C-alpha positions as semicolon CSV with decimal commas, in nm:
position;residue;x (nm);y (nm);z (nm)
1;M;-1,092;0,675;-2,570
2;Q;-0,711;0,600;-2,580
3;A;-0,673;0,264;-2,343
4;D;-0,525;0,270;-2,024
5;A;-0,148;0,135;-1,992
6;K;-0,294;-0,158;-1,830
7;T;-0,516;-0,261;-2,086
8;K;-0,314;-0,156;-2,378
9;A;-0,011;-0,377;-2,236
10;E;-0,270;-0,676;-2,203
11;V;-0,433;-0,645;-2,534
12;L;-0,084;-0,638;-2,715
13;K;0,021;-0,977;-2,517
14;T;-0,295;-1,142;-2,551
15;V;-0,255;-1,026;-3,002
16;R;0,184;-1,127;-3,019
17;E;0,073;-1,446;-2,774
18;M;-0,209;-1,507;-3,080
19;W;0,018;-1,476;-3,363
20;K;0,279;-1,682;-3,197
21;A;0,030;-1,982;-3,204
22;Y;-0,017;-1,873;-3,584
23;A;0,340;-1,884;-3,680
24;R;0,326;-2,199;-3,506
25;M;0,046;-2,300;-3,718
26;D;-0,167;-2,450;-3,455
27;A;-0,504;-2,368;-3,546
28;E;-0,637;-2,478;-3,188
29;A;-0,440;-2,244;-3,047
30;V;-0,514;-1,965;-3,242
31;L;-0,867;-2,041;-3,172
32;A;-0,801;-1,985;-2,782
33;F;-0,755;-1,602;-2,804
34;Y;-1,087;-1,619;-3,005
35;A;-1,410;-1,558;-2,823
36;P;-1,664;-1,917;-2,899
37;D;-1,986;-1,721;-2,984
38;P;-2,123;-1,821;-3,238
39;D;-2,102;-1,431;-3,421
40;T;-1,770;-1,404;-3,395
41;V;-1,604;-1,276;-3,749
42;V;-1,292;-1,326;-3,877
43;M;-1,214;-1,160;-4,236
44;G;-0,946;-1,222;-4,423
45;S;-0,780;-0,989;-4,780
46;G;-0,900;-1,295;-5,008
47;S;-1,284;-1,230;-5,114
48;D;-1,408;-1,571;-4,970
49;E;-1,233;-1,514;-4,648
50;V;-1,520;-1,449;-4,419
51;Y;-1,587;-1,663;-4,164
52;V;-1,855;-1,699;-3,873
53;G;-1,824;-1,868;-3,502
54;P;-1,526;-2,115;-3,431
55;K;-1,621;-2,353;-3,696
56;Q;-1,561;-2,171;-4,020
57;A;-1,290;-1,966;-3,800
58;K;-1,123;-2,272;-3,780
59;R;-1,201;-2,390;-4,116
60;G;-1,000;-2,101;-4,277
61;L;-0,648;-2,177;-4,076
62;T;-0,633;-2,529;-4,154
63;R;-0,663;-2,366;-4,503
64;D;-0,421;-2,090;-4,464
65;F;-0,163;-2,321;-4,289
66;A;-0,219;-2,593;-4,578
67;Q;-0,056;-2,305;-4,790
68;A;0,196;-2,199;-4,610
69;R;0,503;-2,403;-4,529
70;R;0,608;-2,115;-4,242
71;V;0,438;-1,792;-4,156
72;K;0,556;-1,489;-3,898
73;V;0,370;-1,154;-3,835
74;A;0,493;-0,853;-3,712
75;L;0,288;-0,572;-3,623
76;A;0,377;-0,213;-3,607
77;K;0,190;0,143;-3,544
78;V;-0,032;-0,060;-3,306
79;R;-0,271;0,175;-3,137
80;V;-0,516;0,018;-2,863
81;S;-0,841;0,224;-2,749
82;A;-1,080;0,067;-2,468
83;A;-1,417;0,165;-2,295
84;G;-1,483;-0,113;-2,014
85;T;-1,500;-0,458;-2,097
86;V;-1,432;-0,338;-2,493
87;A;-1,075;-0,282;-2,658
88;W;-1,011;-0,254;-3,034
89;L;-0,684;-0,282;-3,210
90;A;-0,529;-0,106;-3,535
91;A;-0,210;-0,160;-3,651
92;N;-0,008;-0,179;-3,959
93;C;0,106;-0,534;-4,028
94;R;0,385;-0,796;-4,229
95;F;0,323;-1,126;-4,340
96;E;0,633;-1,357;-4,404
97;A;0,568;-1,690;-4,548
98;Y;0,680;-1,927;-4,756
99;I;0,476;-2,034;-4,983
100;A;0,482;-2,305;-5,304
101;G;0,904;-2,244;-5,273
102;C;0,903;-1,886;-5,222
103;N;0,934;-1,647;-4,989
104;V;0,660;-1,385;-4,966
105;E;0,581;-1,084;-4,817
106;M;0,284;-0,901;-4,781
107;A;0,218;-0,560;-4,575
108;G;-0,152;-0,549;-4,441
109;R;-0,369;-0,357;-4,196
110;L;-0,520;-0,540;-3,878
111;T;-0,817;-0,446;-3,667
112;M;-0,920;-0,643;-3,456
113;V;-1,225;-0,576;-3,136
114;L;-1,175;-0,748;-2,813
115;E;-1,375;-0,819;-2,523
116;K;-1,255;-0,880;-2,154
117;R;-1,398;-1,213;-1,976
118;K;-1,318;-1,369;-1,664
119;G;-1,000;-1,165;-1,646
120;G;-0,873;-1,242;-2,032
121;W;-0,886;-1,087;-2,344
122;L;-1,108;-1,224;-2,647
123;I;-1,112;-1,142;-2,989
124;L;-1,446;-1,124;-3,110
125;Q;-1,373;-0,958;-3,437
126;S;-1,029;-0,933;-3,632
127;H;-1,001;-0,830;-4,037
128;F;-0,692;-0,827;-4,244
129;A;-0,683;-0,651;-4,536
130;M;-0,392;-0,504;-4,762
131;P;-0,403;-0,205;-4,965
132;Y;-0,486;-0,190;-5,274
133;A;-0,155;-0,191;-5,488
134;S;-0,331;0,068;-5,812
135;Q;-0,464;0,332;-5,558
136;A;-0,155;0,567;-5,589
137;A;-0,108;0,816;-5,255
138;G;-0,365;1,081;-5,231
139;Q;-0,637;0,905;-5,408
140;S;-0,990;0,815;-5,220
141;F;-1,016;0,558;-5,534
142;P;-0,799;0,379;-5,771
143;G;-0,803;0,606;-6,076
144;A;-0,857;0,935;-5,934
145;G;-0,701;1,252;-6,020
């Protein structure tokens, strides 16, 4: 169910503020937007980027920031839905980073699940993925006719 305007604005504010903290490369500030629960999940596009709980998530963020000099994330085509105190978001996104002396851009997709606690929204699950480049438009599977 589509979120009402107030919920959508609150969720978008939370997510945008989290990405601002990410751009500052501040792991503690990023984690403040995530639920401190041991089963909070953060997934990236790398095969080993599955982090469960705050300690693992911090390890992933530390790795991200060690490998880049600068990062910025922009969201587009954001969809926010909600039911009660739970909201979920799906968006296209573009990462811009300075890595190993080069500017790098990555187009991706982002999903998140958030829960409203004590008047604020916390992220319970996030997943960033990049579309598979070898899969042509119109194909459900790479190489399919």
